[in-house]
C-alpha positions in Angstrom: 64.6 91.9 116.5 64.2 88.9 114.2 63.7 91.2 111.3 67.1 92.8 111.8 68.8 89.5 112.6 67.7 88.0 109.3 69.1 91.0 107.4 72.4 91.1 109.2 74.2 88.3 107.1 73.2 89.7 103.8 74.2 93.2 104.9 77.6 92.0 106.0 78.0 90.2 102.7 77.2 93.4 100.8 79.7 95.4 102.9 82.6 92.9 102.4 81.9 92.4 98.7 81.6 96.0 97.8 84.6 97.2 99.9 86.7 94.4 98.3 85.5 95.2 94.8 86.0 99.0 95.1 89.2 99.0 97.1 90.8 96.2 95.1 89.7 97.8 91.8 91.4 101.0 92.9 94.6 99.3 93.8 94.8 97.5 90.5 93.9 100.5 88.3 96.2 103.0 90.2 99.3 100.8 90.5 102.1 102.2 88.3 102.8 100.3 85.1 106.4 99.9 83.8 106.6 96.1 83.1 103.1 95.4 84.3 104.2 93.0 86.9 103.0 95.0 89.9 99.5 95.7 88.4 99.1 92.1 87.3 99.7 90.8 90.8 96.8 92.2 92.7 95.1 88.9 93.5 91.9 88.5 95.4 91.2 85.2 97.3 88.8 83.9 99.8 90.1 83.0 103.3 93.7 82.1 102.3 96.3 84.4 100.7 97.7 83.8 97.2 101.4 82.9 97.5 102.7 83.1 93.9 103.7 85.7 91.4 101.8 86.1 88.1 103.6 87.0 84.9 102.6 90.4 83.6 99.5 90.6 81.5 100.3 91.8 78.0 99.3 94.2 76.5 98.8 96.6 79.3 96.8 97.9 80.8 94.6 94.8 80.8 92.4 94.9 83.9 89.7 92.8 82.3 91.1 89.5 83.6 91.7 90.9 87.1 88.3 92.5 87.2 86.5 89.3 86.2 88.4 87.3 88.7 87.7 89.9 91.5 84.0 89.9 90.6 83.8 86.1 90.9 85.7 86.1 94.2 83.6 88.9 95.7 80.3 87.3 94.6 81.4 83.9 96.0 82.0 85.4 99.4 79.4 84.5 102.1 79.7 85.3 105.8 78.2 81.9 106.5 81.1 80.0 104.8 84.0 82.5 104.5 85.9 84.6 107.0 87.6 87.1 104.6 88.4 88.3 101.2 92.2 88.8 100.9 93.7 91.3 98.4 97.4 90.7 98.1 100.3 91.7 95.9 103.5 89.5 96.2 105.9 91.3 93.9 109.0 92.5 95.7 108.8 96.1 94.5 105.2 96.8 95.5 106.5 98.3 98.8 108.6 100.8 96.8 105.5 101.8 94.8 103.6 102.2 98.0 106.4 104.5 99.3 106.1 106.7 96.2 109.3 105.6 94.3 107.3 105.6 91.1 106.5 108.9 89.4 103.3 107.3 88.2 101.9 106.5 91.6 102.1 108.8 94.6 103.0 107.4 98.0 100.0 106.1 100.0 98.4 103.8 97.4 97.2 101.3 100.1 95.7 104.0 102.4 93.8 105.5 99.4 92.5 102.0 98.5 91.3 101.4 102.0 89.6 104.8 102.1 87.8 103.9 98.8 86.8 100.6 100.3 85.4 102.3 103.4 83.5 104.9 101.4 82.0 102.2 99.1 80.1 100.8 102.1 78.2 104.0 103.1 74.5 103.4 103.1 74.6 99.6 103.1 74.0 99.5 106.8 70.8 101.6 106.7 67.9 99.5 108.0 64.4 100.4 106.9 
């Protein structure tokens, strides 16, 4: 039993980190780009949501900054000190993109991102 208990925390960390990395990466890369505002505003934080709006990155697409920030946030997560990784987008028109009002992004972006996050965790829970 102790063998499994000592592996539980690291396994939870891997699940949370990988699901956030994969799901968040999908959301950022698949968000429609017109002005770049929506894609630039996928923000990953630990425990508290980001409240602001970021000016669009230019030139687009430029996921490098978002990817580096997301990697730092996910690697910093630890179940012993954090309760969550929050992925949020505060721009007013993200709901319209989610509903399929952009010809570049079909409706259901969030559901697809959640499914990618779920699939990213397969195999992590296997205990030898």
